[in-house]
C-alpha positions in Angstrom: 6.7 5.1 -2.9 8.3 5.7 -6.3 9.6 9.3 -5.5 11.7 7.9 -2.7 13.4 5.4 -5.0 13.9 8.1 -7.6 15.7 10.2 -5.0 18.1 7.3 -4.4 18.8 6.9 -8.1 19.4 10.7 -8.6 21.9 10.6 -5.7 23.7 7.7 -7.3 24.0 9.7 -10.5 25.5 12.7 -8.7 28.0 10.7 -6.7 29.0 8.2 -9.4 29.9 4.5 -9.3 32.1 4.9 -6.2 29.0 6.0 -4.1 27.0 3.1 -5.5 29.7 0.6 -4.5 29.8 2.2 -1.0 26.1 1.6 -0.6 26.5 -2.1 -1.5 29.5 -2.7 0.6 28.3 -0.9 3.7 25.0 -2.8 3.7 26.7 -6.2 3.5 29.5 -5.5 5.9 27.4 -5.7 9.1 24.8 -8.1 10.2 21.8 -8.4 12.5 23.0 -9.3 16.0 21.7 -12.8 15.5 20.5 -14.8 12.5 17.0 -14.4 11.2 16.1 -17.7 12.9 17.6 -16.8 16.2 15.9 -13.4 16.1 12.5 -15.0 15.7 13.3 -17.6 18.3 14.5 -15.2 20.9 11.5 -13.0 20.2 9.1 -15.9 20.9 11.0 -17.1 24.0 11.1 -13.6 25.6 7.4 -13.1 25.2 6.2 -14.9 28.3 9.1 -13.8 30.5 9.0 -10.1 29.6 5.4 -9.3 28.6 4.6 -7.9 32.0 7.7 -5.6 32.1 7.1 -1.9 31.5 8.5 0.0 28.5 6.8 3.3 29.2 10.0 5.3 29.0 10.2 4.8 25.3 6.6 5.8 24.6 5.2 9.3 24.1 1.6 10.5 23.2 0.6 11.1 19.7 -0.4 14.6 18.7 -0.5 17.1 15.9 2.8 18.9 15.4 2.6 22.2 17.2 -0.7 21.3 19.0 -1.2 21.2 22.8 -1.0 17.4 22.8 2.7 17.6 21.6 3.5 19.0 25.1 3.7 15.4 26.3 6.7 14.8 23.9 10.1 15.1 25.6 11.3 18.7 25.8 14.5 18.0 24.0 12.4 16.6 21.1 10.3 19.7 20.9 13.2 22.2 21.2 15.3 20.7 18.4 15.5 17.9 15.9 17.7 15.1 17.4 20.5 13.7 15.3 19.1 11.0 13.1 21.8 8.5 14.4 20.5 9.0 17.9 17.1 7.6 16.9 18.6 4.3 15.7 18.4 1.6 18.4 21.6 0.1 19.6 20.7 -3.4 18.4 20.1 -2.2 14.8 23.3 -0.2 14.4 25.5 -3.2 13.4 23.4 -3.9 10.4 22.3 -0.4 9.3 24.7 2.1 7.7 23.7 5.7 7.3 23.7 6.2 3.5 22.7 9.9 3.1 20.0 12.2 4.3 17.0 10.3 5.7 18.3 6.9 4.3 20.1 4.0 5.9 21.2 0.9 3.9 21.5 -2.8 4.3 21.9 -5.7 2.0 19.8 -8.0 4.1 16.2 -8.7 2.8 15.1 -11.1 5.6 11.4 -10.4 6.6 12.5 -10.4 10.3 14.7 -7.4 9.6 11.9 -5.7 7.6 9.6 -6.1 10.6 12.3 -4.8 13.1 13.0 -1.6 11.2 9.2 -1.1 10.8 8.6 -1.4 14.6 11.3 1.3 15.1 9.6 3.9 12.9 11.6 3.3 9.6 9.7 3.0 6.3 11.6 0.4 4.3 12.0 0.8 0.5 14.8 -0.6 -1.8 17.0 0.0 -4.8 19.7 -1.7 -6.8 23.5 -1.3 -6.6 23.3 -0.7 -10.4 19.9 0.9 -11.1 20.3 0.3 -14.9 20.6 -3.5 -14.3 17.8 -5.6 -12.7 20.4 -8.2 -11.9 22.2 -5.9 -9.5 22.2 -6.5 -5.8 19.1 -5.3 -4.0 19.8 -2.8 -1.2 17.1 -2.2 1.4 16.8 1.5 2.3 15.1 2.0 5.6 14.0 5.7 5.7 13.4 8.0 8.7 11.7 11.0 7.1 12.7 14.4 8.5 9.0 15.1 8.5 6.3 12.4 8.3 3.0 13.1 6.5 0.3 11.8 8.8 -3.4 12.1 9.5 -3.9 12.2 13.3 -6.6 12.0 14.5 -8.0 10.1 11.6 -11.3 11.8 12.1 -9.6 14.9 10.4 -9.8 13.1 7.1 -11.8 14.8 4.3 -14.1 12.8 2.1 -15.9 14.6 -0.7 -19.5 14.0 -1.7 -18.4 12.9 -5.2 -16.3 10.1 -3.7 -19.2 9.0 -1.6 -21.4 8.9 -4.7 -18.9 6.9 -6.7 -18.3 4.4 -3.9 -21.4 2.4 -4.6 -19.8 1.0 -7.8 -17.1 -0.8 -5.8 -16.6 -3.5 -3.2 -13.7 -3.8 -0.7 -11.8 -6.8 0.7 -8.8 -7.1 2.9 -5.9 -9.7 2.6 -7.7 -11.5 -0.3 -5.4 -10.7 -3.2 -1.9 -9.8 -2.2 -0.4 -10.8 -5.6 -3.0 -8.9 -7.5 -2.2 -5.7 -5.6 1.6 -6.2 -6.3 0.9 -6.8 -10.0 -1.2 -3.6 -10.1 1.6 -1.6 -8.5 4.1 -3.1 -11.0 1.8 -2.2 -14.0 1.4 1.4 -12.8 4.8 2.2 -11.4 7.1 -0.4 -13.0 9.1 -2.7 -10.8 10.3 0.5 -8.9 11.4 -0.7 -5.4 9.1 -3.7 -5.3 11.9 -6.1 -6.3 11.4 -9.9 -6.0 13.4 -10.0 -2.7 11.2 -7.3 -1.2 8.0 -8.9 -2.5 9.1 -12.2 -1.0 9.7 -10.6 2.4 6.3 -8.8 2.3 4.6 -12.0 1.2 6.1 -13.9 4.2 4.8 -11.2 6.6 1.4 -11.1 4.8 1.0 -14.9 5.1 0.9 -14.6 8.9 -2.4 -12.8 8.8 -3.6 -11.2 11.9 -1.0 -13.0 14.0 1.6 -10.8 12.4 5.4 -11.1 12.6 6.6 -10.7 16.2 9.4 -8.2 16.8 11.5 -7.6 19.8 11.2 -4.4 21.8 14.1 -2.8 23.5 14.2 -0.1 26.1 16.6 2.8 25.2 20.0 1.3 24.7 19.5 -1.9 26.6 20.6 -5.0 24.8 17.9 -7.1 26.5 14.4 -7.1 25.0 11.6 -6.0 27.2 8.7 -7.4 25.1 7.3 -8.1 21.7 5.0 -6.4 19.2 3.5 -8.0 16.1 3.9 -6.2 12.8 1.0 -7.0 10.4 1.2 -6.5 6.7 -2.1 -5.9 4.9 -3.3 -5.8 1.3 -6.4 -3.6 0.6 -8.3 -4.5 -2.5 -11.0 -2.5 -4.4 -13.0 -4.3 -7.1 -15.6 -3.0 -9.6 -18.8 -4.7 -8.4 -20.1 -5.1 -12.0 -17.0 -6.6 -13.6 -15.4 -8.1 -10.5 -12.0 -6.7 -11.7 -9.4 -5.4 -9.2 -9.3 -1.7 -10.0 -7.4 -0.2 -7.0 -5.4 -1.3 -3.9 -2.5 -0.8 -1.7 0.0 -2.5 0.6 0.5 -1.3 4.2 1.5 -2.4 7.7 0.5 -1.7 11.3 2.6 -1.2 14.4 0.2 -1.0 17.3 -2.4 1.6 16.4 -0.4 3.3 13.6 -1.1 2.2 10.0 1.6 3.0 7.4 0.9 3.0 3.7 3.7 1.5 1.6 2.5 1.7 -2.1 -0.6 1.4 -4.1 -2.2 1.6 -7.5 -5.4 2.6 -9.3 -6.6 1.3 -12.7 -10.0 3.1 -13.0 -10.9 6.7 -12.8 -12.2 7.5 -9.2 -11.3 4.0 -7.8 -8.1 5.3 -6.1 -10.0 8.1 -4.3 -12.6 5.6 -3.1 -9.9 3.2 -1.9 -8.3 6.0 0.2 -11.7 7.1 1.6 -12.6 3.5 2.5 -9.3 2.8 4.2 -9.4 6.0 6.2 -13.0 5.1 7.3 -12.0 1.6 8.4 -9.0 2.9 10.3 -11.2 5.3 12.2 -13.8 2.5 12.9 -11.1 0.2 14.1 -9.8 2.9 16.5 -6.4 3.5 14.9 -4.6 6.6 16.3 -2.7 7.6 13.2 -2.4 7.1 9.4 1.2 7.4 8.3 1.4 8.3 4.6 5.2 8.7 4.3 6.4 11.6 2.3 4.2 14.6 1.7 2.2 15.1 -1.5 -0.6 17.4 -2.5 -3.3 14.8 -2.6 -2.4 13.7 0.9 -2.7 17.2 2.3 -6.0 17.5 0.5 -7.2 14.5 2.5 -6.3 16.3 5.8 -2.7 15.2 6.4 -0.1 17.3 8.1 3.6 17.1 8.8 5.0 15.6 12.0 8.7 16.0 13.0 10.8 12.9 12.8 11.6 12.5 16.5 7.9 13.0 17.5 6.8 10.3 15.0 9.4 7.9 16.4 8.3 8.5 20.0 4.7 8.0 18.9 5.5 4.6 17.3 7.4 3.5 20.5 4.4 4.4 22.6 1.6 2.6 20.7 3.7 -0.5 20.1 3.7 -1.0 23.9 0.3 0.4 24.9 -1.9 -0.8 22.0 0.0 -3.6 20.2 -3.0 -5.6 19.0 -5.2 -3.2 17.1 -6.5 -5.0 14.0 -7.7 -3.7 10.6 -10.8 -5.5 9.6 -14.2 -5.5 7.8 -17.5 -6.5 9.3 -17.9 -9.0 6.5 -15.3 -10.6 4.1 -16.6 -8.4 1.2 -18.5 -5.1 1.6 -19.8 -2.5 -0.7 -17.7 0.7 -0.4 -20.8 2.8 0.0 -21.8 0.7 3.0 -18.4 1.2 4.6 -18.5 4.9 4.1 -22.1 5.6 5.2 -23.1 2.6 7.2 -26.0 1.8 4.9 -26.3 -0.5 1.9 -26.4 1.0 -1.6 -30.0 -0.1 -2.0 -31.0 1.6 1.3 -29.0 4.7 0.4 -30.8 4.9 -3.0 -34.2 4.5 -1.3 -33.4 7.2 1.2 -32.1 9.4 -1.6 -35.3 8.7 -3.6 -37.5 9.7 -0.7 -35.5 12.9 -0.2 -35.8 13.8 -3.9 -39.6 13.0 -3.7 -40.1 15.3 -0.7 -38.0 18.0 -2.4 -40.1 17.6 -5.6 -43.4 17.9 -3.6 -42.2 21.1 -1.9 -41.1 22.5 -5.2 -44.4 21.7 -6.9 -46.4 23.3 -4.1 -44.3 26.4 -4.3 -44.7 26.7 -8.0 -48.5 26.2 -7.7 -48.8 29.0 -5.2 -46.7 31.3 -7.4 -48.8 30.5 -10.4 -52.1 31.1 -8.4 -50.9 34.5 -7.3 -49.8 35.5 -10.8 -53.1 34.4 -12.3 -55.6 35.8 -9.8 -53.7 38.8 -8.5 -53.8 40.3 -5.0 -57.5 40.0 -4.8 -57.2 36.3 -3.9 -54.3 36.7 -1.5 -55.0 36.1 2.2 -54.6 39.2 4.4 -54.2 39.2 8.1 -54.7 42.9 8.8 -58.1 44.9 9.0 -60.2 44.6 5.9 -60.1 47.6 3.5 -63.7 48.8 3.2 -63.1 50.5 -0.2 -61.7 47.2 -1.6 -65.1 45.5 -0.8 -67.4 48.2 -2.5 -68.9 46.8 -5.8 -68.0 48.5 -9.1 -70.6 50.2 -11.3 -70.6 47.2 -13.7 -71.2 44.8 -10.9 -74.2 46.9 -9.7 -75.8 47.0 -13.2 -75.4 43.3 -13.5 -77.0 42.8 -10.1 -80.0 44.9 -11.1 -80.5 43.0 -14.4 -80.5 39.7 -12.6 -83.1 40.9 -10.0 -85.4 42.3 -12.8 -85.2 38.9 -14.7 -86.0 36.9 -11.6 -89.1 39.0 -10.8 -90.4 38.7 -14.4 -90.0 34.9 -14.2 -91.9 34.7 -11.0 -94.9 36.7 -12.4 -95.2 34.5 -15.4 -95.1 31.3 -13.3 -97.9 32.6 -11.1 -100.1 33.3 -14.2 -99.5 29.8 -15.5 -100.3 28.2 -12.1 -96.8 26.6 -11.7 -94.1 27.0 -9.1 -90.9 28.8 -10.0 
């Protein structure tokens, strides 16, 4: 999130004011082919007429870069990286201007436009025409990363034992506190790229819940839409179970069976790691194919993420938006303990099972220590042997023979005295 916005600011500093003005002018010069209202209307009207039409030519299977599954990706994609301009759909070109590198620019902040760039594989962030002035014009910067940091399949995600142990202190909710998550991101990162116009667009998308915001799908360069796909924006919230305070969370969106993380925050040690672990577990349970994490970072790689080339990622998005458009992210109950999400058992059951395990371990340890103490105290004479008995080991010592003779002599004397007195021994 914030590193991407920082890159934009550094580029502005290098190029000077002229470049900043170019970014503003180029974004406002073009427009969406139709107004926001007409886009939404045409999207809805085309749904019934075109939902049965095939769009398979724009979709390709998901696979780890360099793996055998990537062989389904078109040959020209595997052999070279296509020019970034060739990956921009024809209907978006009038309103998106290539700014530099991976970034495009537009001055439009309509939620419909946000949804359309999302469904085409862009990750939308934003900046200001004058980054030293919060009153400057907000410029949306849809980004097509040269390499996308993804976890696919999501079962490749690594969750440490320490995170599982900490998770019982937290509870998870989805779409219950959008404003709280935004406020948490602002506290940790500053306003960054979550400007009021961007937040308003995200809030509009979020308010549609599981219905999502419908987007139009186009086949190759055809100007006629062939179907629709809803884009759903989610807020993930992690609260401390004892205090009830929101301590971690993130904003993200889904296109088909691909979930993309936008930005997040953490306000308590360990809560952020629990949030990532819970989200990854939910994505796997809900049968998502990929977790898109944007740009690469060390902590993402430690979770099991790898890099996917830009063109392969775009083709993956275009496939799932057609084949699996209605995959939903959800919890079994409105509020769940994070330990239960990760392990499938409640914290109380987990503690009982852990207690039983510890008890059994303690019994085995005590038994082992008792046996060791017995051997040390009595020596080898009391050890069980399974081989033939050693006859020399069974012969009595001289002291034992003398003691035996004395006991015999004493018993005989006692018997004689008893007989003399007329009593029984």
